[in-house]
C-alpha positions as CSV (number, residue, x, y, z in Angstrom):
1,M,7.0,-12.3,9.7
2,H,8.7,-11.7,6.4
3,I,7.2,-9.4,3.8
4,D,8.4,-8.6,0.3
5,S,7.1,-5.6,-1.8
6,T,8.1,-3.5,-4.8
7,F,7.4,-0.1,-6.2
8,S,8.3,1.8,-9.4
9,V,8.8,5.4,-10.2
10,V,9.8,7.2,-13.5
11,A,13.0,8.9,-12.6
12,P,16.8,8.3,-12.9
13,I,18.1,5.8,-10.3
14,S,20.6,8.3,-8.9
15,Q,17.8,10.9,-8.2
16,V,15.6,8.2,-6.6
17,W,18.5,7.1,-4.4
18,D,19.4,10.6,-3.2
19,T,15.7,11.3,-2.4
20,L,15.2,8.1,-0.5
21,M,18.3,8.7,1.6
22,D,17.0,12.1,2.7
23,F,14.8,10.5,5.4
24,E,13.6,13.8,6.8
25,R,12.2,14.7,3.4
26,V,10.9,11.4,2.2
27,A,9.1,10.5,5.4
28,G,6.2,12.7,4.3
29,C,5.4,10.3,1.4
30,L,4.0,7.8,3.9
31,P,0.9,9.0,5.8
32,G,1.3,8.9,9.6
33,A,5.1,8.7,9.5
34,R,7.4,11.6,10.6
35,I,10.9,12.3,11.7
36,L,10.9,13.7,15.2
37,N,14.6,14.3,15.6
38,K,17.8,13.7,13.7
39,L,20.3,12.1,16.1
40,S,23.1,11.6,13.5
41,D,23.4,10.9,9.8
42,D,22.4,7.3,10.4
43,A,20.1,7.5,13.4
44,Y,16.7,9.2,13.7
45,Q,13.9,9.4,16.3
46,V,10.7,8.6,14.4
47,G,6.9,8.6,15.1
48,M,4.0,6.8,13.5
49,T,0.3,7.3,13.9
50,V,-2.1,4.5,12.8
51,K,-5.9,4.5,13.0
52,L,-8.0,1.3,13.3
53,G,-11.5,2.7,13.2
54,P,-12.1,4.6,16.5
55,V,-8.8,3.4,17.9
56,T,-5.6,5.5,17.3
57,M,-2.2,3.9,17.9
58,Q,0.8,6.1,18.3
59,Y,4.3,4.6,18.0
60,K,7.6,6.3,18.9
61,G,11.0,4.8,18.4
62,L,14.4,4.8,16.6
63,L,15.4,4.3,12.9
64,N,19.0,3.3,12.2
65,V,20.8,3.0,8.9
66,I,22.7,-0.3,9.2
67,E,24.1,-0.2,5.7
68,R,24.2,2.4,3.0
69,N,25.8,1.2,-0.3
70,A,25.5,4.1,-2.8
71,P,27.3,2.4,-5.8
72,E,25.0,-0.7,-5.6
73,H,21.9,1.4,-4.5
74,R,21.3,-0.8,-1.5
75,A,20.4,0.1,2.0
76,V,19.6,-1.8,5.2
77,L,17.5,-0.1,7.8
78,G,16.6,-1.2,11.4
79,G,13.8,0.2,13.4
80,K,12.1,-0.4,16.8
81,A,9.1,1.4,18.2
82,Q,6.6,1.1,21.0
83,E,3.1,2.4,21.5
84,T,3.1,5.6,23.5
85,R,-0.2,4.6,25.2
86,G,-0.1,0.8,25.2
87,Q,2.1,-2.3,25.4
88,G,2.3,-2.9,21.6
89,T,5.7,-3.0,19.9
90,A,7.0,-3.0,16.3
91,E,10.5,-4.1,15.2
92,A,11.7,-4.4,11.7
93,T,14.8,-4.9,9.6
94,V,14.3,-3.6,6.0
95,T,16.5,-4.1,3.0
96,L,16.0,-1.7,0.1
97,V,17.5,-2.3,-3.4
98,L,17.0,-0.1,-6.4
99,A,17.5,-1.2,-10.0
100,E,17.1,0.5,-13.4
101,D,14.1,-0.5,-15.4
102,G,14.3,1.4,-18.7
103,A,13.3,5.0,-18.0
104,A,12.0,4.0,-14.6
105,T,13.5,2.9,-11.3
106,R,12.2,-0.2,-9.6
107,G,12.6,-0.6,-5.8
108,S,12.5,-3.9,-4.0
109,V,11.8,-3.9,-0.3
110,S,12.3,-7.0,1.9
111,A,11.3,-6.7,5.6
112,D,11.5,-9.0,8.6
113,L,8.7,-7.7,10.9
114,A,7.8,-8.5,14.5
115,L,4.6,-7.0,16.0
116,S,2.9,-7.3,19.3
117,G,-0.3,-5.7,20.6
118,K,-3.3,-4.5,18.6
119,A,-1.5,-4.4,15.3
120,A,-0.5,-8.1,15.6
121,A,-4.2,-9.1,15.8
122,M,-4.7,-8.1,12.1
123,G,-2.9,-11.3,10.9
124,K,-0.2,-11.8,8.3
125,G,-2.5,-11.8,5.4
126,V,-4.1,-8.5,6.1
127,I,-0.7,-6.9,7.1
128,G,0.8,-8.1,3.9
129,S,-2.1,-6.6,1.8
130,V,-2.0,-3.4,3.8
131,T,1.7,-3.2,3.1
132,E,1.1,-3.5,-0.6
133,Q,-1.4,-0.7,-0.5
134,M,0.9,1.4,1.6
135,M,3.7,0.9,-1.0
136,S,1.4,2.0,-3.8
137,L,0.6,5.2,-1.9
138,F,4.2,5.7,-1.1
139,A,5.2,5.3,-4.7
140,K,2.5,7.8,-5.8
141,N,3.7,10.4,-3.4
142,L,7.4,9.8,-4.2
143,Q,6.7,10.1,-7.9
144,A,5.0,13.5,-7.3
145,M,8.0,14.6,-5.2
146,L,10.5,13.5,-7.9
147,T,8.5,15.2,-10.7
148,E,8.4,18.5,-8.8
149,A,12.2,18.3,-8.3
150,A,13.0,17.4,-11.9
151,P,14.2,20.3,-14.1
152,P,11.7,21.4,-16.8
153,A,12.1,19.8,-20.2
154,E,13.2,22.0,-23.0
155,E,10.4,22.6,-25.6
156,A,11.2,21.7,-29.2
157,P,10.9,24.5,-31.8
158,A,7.5,24.6,-33.4
159,G,7.5,23.6,-37.1
160,P,4.9,23.4,-39.8
161,T,2.1,21.1,-39.2
162,P,2.1,18.2,-41.7
163,A,-1.0,17.9,-43.9
164,A,-3.3,15.0,-43.0
165,V,-3.1,12.1,-45.4
166,P,-6.5,10.4,-46.0
167,G,-6.5,6.7,-45.3
168,P,-8.8,3.8,-44.7
169,T,-11.1,4.1,-41.6
170,P,-9.8,1.7,-38.9
171,A,-12.1,-1.1,-37.9
172,P,-13.9,-0.6,-34.6
173,V,-12.2,-2.4,-31.7
174,P,-14.7,-4.5,-29.7
175,A,-15.1,-3.3,-26.2
176,S,-13.6,-5.4,-23.5
177,A,-15.1,-6.2,-20.1
178,P,-14.5,-3.3,-17.7
179,E,-11.7,-3.9,-15.1
180,P,-12.6,-3.8,-11.4
181,V,-12.0,-0.3,-10.1
182,P,-9.7,-0.5,-6.9
183,V,-10.3,1.7,-3.9
184,P,-8.1,4.8,-4.3
185,V,-5.0,4.5,-2.1
186,S,-5.5,8.1,-1.0
187,A,-8.3,6.7,1.3
188,A,-5.4,5.5,3.5
189,A,-4.7,9.1,4.6
190,A,-6.9,10.2,7.5
191,P,-7.8,13.9,7.8
192,D,-5.2,14.4,10.5
193,G,-2.5,12.9,8.3
194,S,-2.3,9.5,10.2
195,L,-2.4,6.2,8.4
196,D,-6.0,4.9,8.3
197,A,-5.4,1.1,8.3
198,L,-9.1,0.4,8.5
199,S,-9.7,2.1,5.2
200,L,-6.9,0.1,3.7
201,A,-8.4,-3.1,5.0
202,K,-11.9,-2.2,3.6
203,G,-10.3,-1.4,0.3
204,I,-8.6,-4.8,0.2
205,A,-11.9,-6.6,1.0
206,A,-13.7,-4.7,-1.7
207,E,-10.9,-5.3,-4.2
208,Q,-10.9,-9.1,-3.5
209,L,-14.7,-9.2,-3.9
210,A,-14.5,-7.4,-7.2
211,S,-13.7,-10.7,-8.9
212,P,-16.9,-12.2,-10.4
213,V,-15.7,-15.7,-9.5
214,K,-15.3,-14.7,-5.8
215,V,-18.7,-12.9,-5.9
216,L,-20.4,-16.1,-7.2
217,G,-18.6,-18.1,-4.5
218,V,-20.0,-15.8,-1.8
219,I,-23.5,-16.0,-3.3
220,A,-23.2,-19.8,-3.4
221,V,-22.2,-20.0,0.3
222,V,-25.1,-17.6,1.3
223,A,-27.5,-19.7,-0.8
224,C,-26.4,-22.9,1.0
225,I,-26.8,-21.3,4.4
226,A,-30.3,-20.1,3.5
227,Y,-31.3,-23.5,2.2
228,W,-30.0,-25.2,5.3
229,A,-31.7,-22.7,7.6
230,G,-35.0,-23.2,5.6
231,R,-34.8,-27.0,5.9
232,R,-34.4,-26.6,9.7
233,S,-37.3,-24.2,9.9
234,A,-39.5,-26.6,7.9
235,F,-38.5,-29.6,10.0
236,R,-39.4,-27.7,13.2
237,L,-42.8,-26.8,11.7
238,L,-43.6,-30.4,10.9
239,R,-42.7,-31.5,14.4
240,L,-45.0,-28.9,15.8
241,C,-47.9,-29.9,13.6
242,G,-47.4,-33.6,14.6
243,R,-47.7,-32.7,18.3
244,L,-50.9,-30.9,17.7
């Protein structure tokens, strides 16, 4: 299974690169992920806890840095993990590339993923959507980490406040239709710090049904089913009356 994703944070590319390469520190940006042991500069023992409703899956495995190219801000990571209380496995090769985007830094993530067990039953569509939600949450936490580490900006000296110049009153802007409000990505974090995949899946479903066109489509399907069921009930009633 191949998955591509992107994220963006407002920080210099060199700062973002150094932060991302500090795996012990940046692991906390993703709920459920943790570094259990540092084996070397390029090898780590990792753990991941994922919740699917009442079911909790715990993975334990190894993360290896296959390639680390600082001048090009490109890294290739390989990981393999297995459920601690099951037969499920997860194996991935992930390529990370950073690029400057004005005052921001854009990250592109390309992953070749192989799953078995309970996680594989979610399907590629749901896994891809959950990955996007996870990247949004990761970028939010990474941005907070980068902002805390950034040096405080120097305040400009206060000057006289310019007098307001009267001008024409701007014309009122017509209100646009409200945008659908997505489910907050913070819902992915369970109280114990694990990744709540079920909450992410619910958020994806709610977000997809937020479109009026999709809602009308669902209503149309339900109406057709009700009409078909009503016709069958009426047909059975007529047959019963004929027998009497």
